[in-house]
N, C-alpha and C positions, 0 to 999 in steps of 0.2 A: 327596644332592648339595646343597651349600649354594651359593647364588648370592650373591655379594657385589656390592653396588652402591656405587660410589664417586661422588664429586661430578661427575666428568667424564661418567659415563653418565647421571646424572640431568639434567645440563645439556643433553646431547645430545637427550634425550627431550623436554625442555621446549621447546627451540628448534625441534625438528623437527615435533612433533605438537601440543603444547599451544597454542602461539600461533596456528597456522592454525585449530585447533579453536575457539579463542575467537572469532575473526572469523566463522567459518562459523556457529557456534551463535548469535551475536548477530544475524546476518543472518536465519537461519531463525526466530528468535523473534519477529520483527516483520513479516515479509512477509505478503502476502495469502494467505489460505487455510491455509497451513501454520502461521503464527504465531497463529492464532485458538484459542479455547477448544474448538473442535470436534476439534482434534488433541491427543491426550494428550501430556503432557510426556515420557513415556517414548518415544513414537514420534518426537517431535522430537529427542530425545537420540540415538536409534539412527540417525536419518536424518543428523544432524550428524556422527556417527562414521563413517558410510559415505561421506559426501561427503569428509570429511577423509582417509580411507584411500585414496580414489581420486585426490585431488588432490595429496597429499604427494609422490609420486614425480616430478611434473612441476614442482614449485615451485622457485623460485630458492634459493640457499644462504641459511641463516639465521645471524644473529650468535650466537656462542657466549658465553653469559653464565651465571654460576653460578645453578643452579636455585633456590636459597634466598635469592638476593640480592634486595634491594628493587627494583632496576631490572627484574628479571624479572617481578615481580608487577605493576609499573606498565605494562610492555609488554603483559602479558596483559589488563589492564583497558583499555588503549588499543586493542588489536585488537578487543575486544568492542564498544567504542563505535563503532569504524569500521564494523563489520558492522551494528550497530543503526541507525546513521545511513543507511547505504545501503538497508537494509530499510524505513526510514521513508519514504524517497522513493518506493519501490515501493508502499507501503501507501496513499499519497495518491491513487494511481490508483483504488483501490476507493472511497475516500471521495468522489471526484468524483460517482460515480453514486448514492451514498447521499444526498449533499446535493441532487443533482438530483431524486431521488425524493421527498425531503422537501418541496422547493419545489412540485413538482407536486401532492403530496397536500394541502398546506395551501391551495392555490388552488382545487382541485376539491372541497373538502369531505371528502376521504378521509382527512384527518389524524386523524379520530376513530378510524379503524381502526388501532389500535396493537398491536403484538405485541412480545414480547421477542426481541431478536436473540441467538440462541444463540452466535454467534461472538464477539460483543463484550460480551454481558451487559448491554446497555442496551435501552431501549424505543425502537423506531423505527416509522415508518409502514409499512403493508403494502406500499405501492408501492416504498418504498426497499428493503425486504427482498427484494422480487421482483427489482428491478434488481441487487442484490448477488448473488443466486443466479445470475442470467443472466450477469453479467460473470465470475463465478468459473468457470462452465462454459466461457465463451469463452477465458478465460485458459489453461485446460488444453488446450482444443482447438487453440489457436494455438501450442502448445508454448512458452508464456511461461515455464514453470518451467525448461525446458532453457536458454533464453536467459539467464535469471537466473543459473544455475549457471556459464554461460560468462562472464558479466560478472564474477561473483565470482572466478573463476579468473584473469581478466585483471587484477583489482585487485591481486593479489599480485606482478605484474610491474611495473605502473605505479606502485603504492604499496607497495613491498616492506617487509617487516618488518626494521627497522634499529634501532640504538640510539636512545635518546631524544634524544641530543645531535646527531644527524645530520639533515641537511636532508631534508625529505619524509617525516618519521616520522608526520605526521598531516595532516589536511586544512588547506589554507591558509585564511587569513582570507577571501579572495575566495570560495573554495568554500563555506565555512560561510555566508557572506552569501547566496550563490545558493541554498543549501538553504532558508534562512529565507524568501527571497522566492518560493520555489517554491509556497508556500501561495497566493500571488496567482493562479498558474496554476490551482490547484484550484478556487477560487471562480469564476474566469472560465470555465473549462470546464464547470462545473456549470450556470452561467447559460445558456451557449450550448445545452446539451442540453435544458434545461427551457424555453427561450425559445419554441418553437412552441406549447406548451401554455399558457404564460403569456399570450402574445399573443392566442390564440384566446379564452381566458377573459376577457381584458380587453375584447374586442369584445362578448362575450356580456353581461358586466356593464354595459357602456355601453348596449347595446340595452335591457336591463331598466330602466336609469335613464331612458331616453327614454320607455319604456312607462309608467313610474310617473308621470312628469310629464303624459303624455297622458291616462291613465286612472287617477286616484288611487284609485278604488274597487277596483282589483285588489290582491289579497293577494300582494305581491311575494315575501315570504318563503316562503309555501307553494308558489308556482309556480317561483321562481328557484332554490331550493336543489336540488331533484331534477333540474331541467333542467341546471344547471351541472355536477352530478356526472356526468350521462349524457354530456354533451358532453366532459368531461374524460376519461372512460373511452374514448370513441371516438377522441379525438385521441392518447391514449397508445397505443392499439392500432395506430393508423395509423403512428405514429412509431417503432415497435419496430425495424423494419428499419434505419432510419437510426441508431438508437442503437447497433446492433451494428457498423455501419460506422464510426461515430465512435469506438467503443471500440478498434478496431484502430489508428486514427490516433493516439489518445491513448497507447496502449501503445507505439507506435514512438517518440513524443516522449519518453516516460519512459525508454526504453532509451537513446536518444541523450543524454539529460540525464545518465544514470548514467555513460555512457562519457566524457562531457566532464568529469565530476567526478574520475574516476580517471585 
């Protein structure tokens, strides 16, 4: 039995499956935990295919364009970038705690303890890596991955796949500018998380400065470095519970921001 495929069948497949798959695969390639090097590319591909297969029956109608037309390829690239931009916003949530961990490590003297982050392939402080593992566990525990799939499915209704010359085919200039300024939120949130440790260590360093002026014969480097590290570890241990609470708040802010974009 010979199956003949004409241009109409190929165009229907492209519009119905390839374009949603492009947006979903771009989203899964960038988001936290799934888009890292810890997840093999084949696993991400299979996961994108499964999510596409589940979401396609509920998606709105797609424009019918010839599958080998240039516009069809441009729409595919457009959908991939839409998914990647949405995933980038989610990825900034994890970068908040990596940056906060780096700030804490540098101020406490733990910045010398550096390991290779297997998820990103870069060298980071142990404190930052520990925070990253903690927030990844919280992300799965709080069903963040399910909320992201829901947001991704809603994006096909609020930002449907249409022809390139139609209104709403891509993010507006205002939405792109808000994504660019979302980096300010990342730095501000990281400083707020690290602020208790930074403030406590500032007081400790100020105290050692006063001691140095009062008793110059003290070896401030031999005494201050281990004490600063010990105080930093204690404060980080005390602030762990508040970091977990803060992560839930920041995750809600990220989801609200995603919904405002779409």
